[in-house]
N, C-alpha and C positions, 0 to 999 in steps of 0.2 A: 934807241928812244928814250927820252929824258922828259919830261916837261911839268909843267905846273900848270893850272888852268883853272879861272873861276867855274865853281859853283853852275852858276847859270851858264854861263857860254857853253859848257859841254852838255846841256839839257836841252839850249836852242840847236847846237850843231845835232845831236839824236834828233829829235824832234821833225829838224826839218827832213831829216832824211830815214827815217823808218818805215814810213806810212808804203814806200816802194816795197819793202821787205817783206816778204811774204812768209806766213809762221809754215808752211809745206810746204815744201819744194825737192825735185828728186837731185838737187846740184847741193848741196850742205852749203858752198859757202856762198849762195845767196840769199841765206839767212843771217848775212855776217854786213858787217860796215869795214870799209879800209880806212883807218886812220893815218894819215899822213901829214907829219911833223915837220916844217921846215922854217926856218927865219925867226919871224915872232908871229906864226899860225897854225892852228891846225885845220885841215881838210875830211872833212866826211864825204867818202861815196859811197853811195849802194845804188842796186842796179836787178832789176829782177830779167832781165836781159831785150826786153823790151822800151823800157825809160829806166834810165840814170840820171838821178839828183843827186847833187855835189854840194859841200854850204864849208866857206872858211869862217873862222871865229879867233880872234885872239887871245895868244897864248903865253907863255912865259918857256921857250922849247930852251934848254939846255944840250941836246943832245937829238939832233936831227933823224928820221927811220919813218920808216910804215910797217904797221903790220893791223891785221883784219882782228874782230870777235866778233860774236854773236850780238848782235846792235840791242834785242830786244831786252837781255841778260844784264849791259852796260848798262840799259836805259833805266832799269831794274834798279840796279846796284847806286846810281849814282844819284836814283832822287830818294833813295833812303839816307844817304851820307846827311850828316848831320854838320860837316866840318864847310865852310865857305869856300874853302878852296882844295882840291885833288892834284895828288901827284899820279903822272902816269909813270910807270918805267918800265921797259921791255928787254929783256935780255936778249943778247944777239946770238944764241946756239938755237 
């Protein structure tokens, strides 16, 4: 997966889904957000197994793919970056 996204777009997507994610969970994957890049969109999906929230925002997707990352950590990093655009790249290994 490889994409470039505007900082405000990634923050909007993460804000939309982060409230469903619990800080403490017996299943660590539930503290993550699923990022799925395809076409011209980046889709964010998060769940607590009772409620699922999904949001899609526009992105410049160079290579489609999907991964999960801790939503709170990614939100904190994205919020602190000074750049107007953020590039995300996931190694297929």
